[in-house]
C-alpha positions as CSV (number, residue, x, y, z in Angstrom):
1,M,31.0,-35.3,14.0
2,N,29.4,-31.8,13.6
3,S,26.3,-31.4,15.7
4,Y,25.1,-28.3,13.9
5,Q,23.2,-27.6,10.7
6,K,23.8,-24.7,8.4
7,R,21.1,-22.2,7.7
8,S,19.6,-22.6,4.2
9,K,19.6,-19.6,2.0
10,Q,15.9,-19.1,2.8
11,E,16.7,-19.3,6.6
12,L,19.5,-16.9,6.2
13,A,17.3,-14.4,4.3
14,R,14.7,-14.7,7.1
15,R,17.4,-14.1,9.7
16,V,18.5,-10.9,8.0
17,A,15.0,-9.7,7.6
18,Q,14.3,-10.3,11.3
19,D,16.8,-7.5,12.2
20,I,15.6,-4.8,9.9
21,F,13.7,-2.3,11.9
22,D,10.3,-0.8,11.2
23,G,10.4,2.2,8.9
24,A,13.8,1.4,7.4
25,Y,14.9,2.3,3.9
26,V,16.9,-0.7,2.7
27,N,18.8,-1.6,-0.5
28,L,19.2,-5.3,-1.3
29,G,22.2,-6.1,-3.4
30,I,22.4,-8.5,-6.3
31,G,22.4,-12.2,-5.5
32,M,21.6,-13.8,-2.2
33,P,20.4,-10.5,-0.6
34,T,17.5,-10.2,-3.0
35,Q,15.8,-13.0,-1.1
36,V,15.4,-10.9,2.0
37,A,12.4,-9.2,0.3
38,N,10.4,-12.4,0.6
39,Y,10.8,-12.6,4.4
40,I,10.0,-9.1,5.8
41,P,7.9,-9.8,8.9
42,A,4.2,-9.1,8.5
43,G,3.1,-5.7,9.8
44,R,6.6,-4.3,9.6
45,E,7.0,-1.4,7.1
46,V,10.3,-1.7,5.3
47,I,10.8,0.4,2.2
48,L,13.0,-1.6,-0.2
49,H,15.2,0.2,-2.7
50,S,16.8,-1.3,-5.9
51,E,19.8,0.3,-7.5
52,N,18.3,0.4,-11.0
53,G,15.6,2.8,-9.7
54,I,12.8,1.3,-7.6
55,L,11.5,2.4,-4.2
56,G,8.8,0.3,-2.5
57,M,9.9,-3.0,-4.0
58,G,7.9,-6.0,-2.9
59,P,8.6,-9.7,-2.8
60,A,9.1,-11.9,-5.9
61,P,5.9,-12.4,-7.9
62,A,3.9,-15.6,-8.0
63,E,4.9,-18.0,-10.8
64,G,3.2,-16.9,-14.0
65,Q,2.7,-13.3,-12.7
66,E,6.2,-12.0,-13.7
67,D,6.5,-8.6,-15.4
68,Y,9.9,-8.4,-17.0
69,D,9.5,-4.6,-17.3
70,L,9.6,-4.5,-13.5
71,T,12.9,-6.1,-12.3
72,N,15.5,-5.5,-9.6
73,A,19.2,-4.7,-10.3
74,G,19.9,-8.4,-10.8
75,K,17.2,-8.5,-13.6
76,Q,14.9,-10.7,-11.5
77,P,11.2,-9.9,-11.7
78,V,9.8,-8.2,-8.6
79,T,6.6,-6.6,-7.4
80,L,5.8,-3.1,-6.5
81,L,4.0,-2.4,-3.2
82,P,1.2,0.3,-3.0
83,G,2.8,3.7,-3.1
84,G,6.0,2.3,-4.7
85,C,7.6,4.0,-7.7
86,Y,10.4,3.7,-10.2
87,F,12.6,6.5,-11.5
88,H,15.9,7.4,-13.3
89,H,19.1,5.6,-12.4
90,A,20.8,8.9,-11.6
91,D,18.1,9.7,-9.0
92,S,18.6,6.2,-7.5
93,F,22.3,6.9,-7.1
94,A,21.6,10.2,-5.5
95,M,19.6,8.4,-2.9
96,M,22.5,6.0,-2.3
97,R,25.2,8.6,-2.2
98,G,23.2,11.1,-0.2
99,G,22.8,9.1,3.0
100,H,19.1,8.4,2.5
101,L,19.4,4.6,3.0
102,D,19.4,3.1,6.5
103,I,20.8,-0.3,5.5
104,S,22.4,-1.8,2.5
105,V,22.6,-5.6,2.4
106,L,25.4,-6.8,0.1
107,G,27.2,-10.1,-0.8
108,A,30.9,-10.4,-0.4
109,F,34.1,-12.3,-1.3
110,Q,35.8,-11.2,1.9
111,V,35.1,-9.1,5.0
112,S,37.8,-8.1,7.5
113,A,37.3,-8.2,11.2
114,T,37.1,-4.4,11.3
115,G,34.6,-4.2,8.5
116,D,36.6,-3.7,5.3
117,L,34.6,-5.0,2.3
118,A,35.8,-6.8,-0.8
119,N,32.9,-7.8,-3.0
120,W,33.6,-6.9,-6.6
121,S,36.7,-8.8,-7.8
122,T,38.9,-11.7,-6.7
123,G,41.8,-10.0,-8.5
124,E,42.3,-13.2,-10.5
125,P,43.6,-12.9,-14.1
126,G,40.8,-12.4,-16.5
127,A,38.3,-11.3,-13.7
128,I,35.9,-8.8,-15.0
129,P,36.0,-5.5,-13.0
130,A,32.4,-4.8,-12.1
131,V,32.1,-2.8,-8.9
132,G,28.8,-1.4,-10.0
133,G,27.0,0.5,-7.3
134,A,28.5,-1.5,-4.5
135,M,31.1,1.2,-3.6
136,D,28.3,3.8,-3.4
137,L,26.1,1.6,-1.2
138,A,29.0,0.5,1.0
139,V,29.8,4.1,2.1
140,G,26.5,5.8,1.4
141,A,24.1,3.7,3.5
142,K,24.0,4.4,7.3
143,Q,24.8,0.7,7.9
144,T,26.2,-1.9,5.6
145,W,25.3,-5.6,6.3
146,V,26.9,-8.5,4.5
147,M,25.1,-11.7,3.7
148,M,27.1,-14.7,2.6
149,D,28.3,-18.2,3.2
150,L,31.0,-18.2,5.9
151,M,33.3,-20.5,3.9
152,T,34.3,-20.8,0.3
153,K,33.7,-24.0,-1.6
154,S,37.4,-24.8,-1.1
155,G,37.1,-24.4,2.7
156,E,38.6,-21.0,3.2
157,C,36.9,-18.5,5.5
158,K,35.5,-15.4,4.0
159,V,35.9,-13.5,7.3
160,V,39.6,-12.5,7.5
161,Q,42.0,-10.4,9.5
162,A,42.8,-8.3,6.4
163,C,41.2,-8.6,2.9
164,S,43.5,-9.9,0.2
165,Y,41.1,-9.0,-2.6
166,P,40.6,-5.5,-4.1
167,L,38.6,-3.4,-1.6
168,T,35.1,-2.0,-2.1
169,G,35.1,0.1,1.0
170,L,37.1,0.6,4.3
171,A,35.5,-0.1,7.7
172,C,32.0,0.1,6.2
173,V,30.5,-3.3,7.3
174,K,28.6,-3.2,10.5
175,R,27.2,-6.8,10.5
176,I,28.0,-10.1,8.8
177,Y,25.2,-12.7,8.4
178,T,26.3,-16.2,7.3
179,D,25.0,-19.7,7.1
180,L,26.6,-20.5,10.5
181,C,26.7,-17.3,12.5
182,S,26.0,-13.6,12.7
183,L,28.8,-11.3,13.6
184,E,29.4,-7.6,14.4
185,C,32.4,-5.8,13.0
186,T,33.9,-3.3,15.5
187,P,37.1,-1.3,15.6
188,G,38.4,-3.9,18.1
189,G,37.5,-6.9,15.9
190,L,34.6,-9.3,15.7
191,R,31.8,-9.6,18.2
192,L,29.3,-12.6,18.2
193,I,25.6,-11.9,17.6
194,D,24.5,-15.5,17.3
195,T,25.3,-19.0,15.9
196,V,23.3,-21.9,14.6
197,A,22.3,-24.4,17.3
198,G,25.1,-26.8,18.3
199,L,28.0,-24.7,17.0
200,S,30.3,-23.7,20.0
201,H,32.1,-20.4,20.4
202,A,35.4,-22.2,20.4
203,E,34.7,-24.2,17.2
204,L,33.6,-21.0,15.4
205,E,36.8,-19.2,16.4
206,R,38.7,-22.2,15.1
207,M,36.9,-22.0,11.8
208,I,37.4,-18.3,11.3
209,G,40.9,-18.3,12.8
210,L,40.3,-15.0,14.7
211,P,39.2,-14.1,18.3
212,I,35.5,-13.4,18.6
213,Q,34.2,-11.3,21.5
214,P,31.2,-12.9,23.3
215,A,27.7,-11.7,22.4
216,T,26.5,-8.7,24.2
217,P,23.8,-9.7,26.8
218,Q,20.3,-8.5,25.7
């Protein structure tokens, strides 16, 4: 019987937020990554960017306080922190492509052991091609982090030796944060950052099907 418990989506968002450094400019992608905005540690200045043209984005508004003229790229209502602003979509993409973002946090369908990213299409017949700004964020940010469940609903691991889905970017992912573990992608393969309590290194390697280097001592 498994002796570990998966991180909830809220716990995963908190785990990602924990590693964002003070003063960082960060883009949060559509879907699960948007929750990271709600868990930035108190006293840490993190300037959140949204692809549709916001800088200084805050957490989700309280119920009943939503302003649907102020939304993130996923059309969810957000808040604006003091000093925040919004601007033209083209200016937003200039920030993304110009290397002005320290970190982008994206979802993914697959990530390879060396950091290749596939997050816009499964390549299935009838799939709608919608890469959006993911390709710009993946290569434009100084670091790309992925936030996702480790396994698909059918039990296949999303961390793979080589991506079988259409690629968003090559060797662009630095870290993978999942409901069971956090991993670093290196030219030599995967390196462990941490796991949930009770999940052994050997069991994690079995689940992923790839060798994982031990965590670097702090």
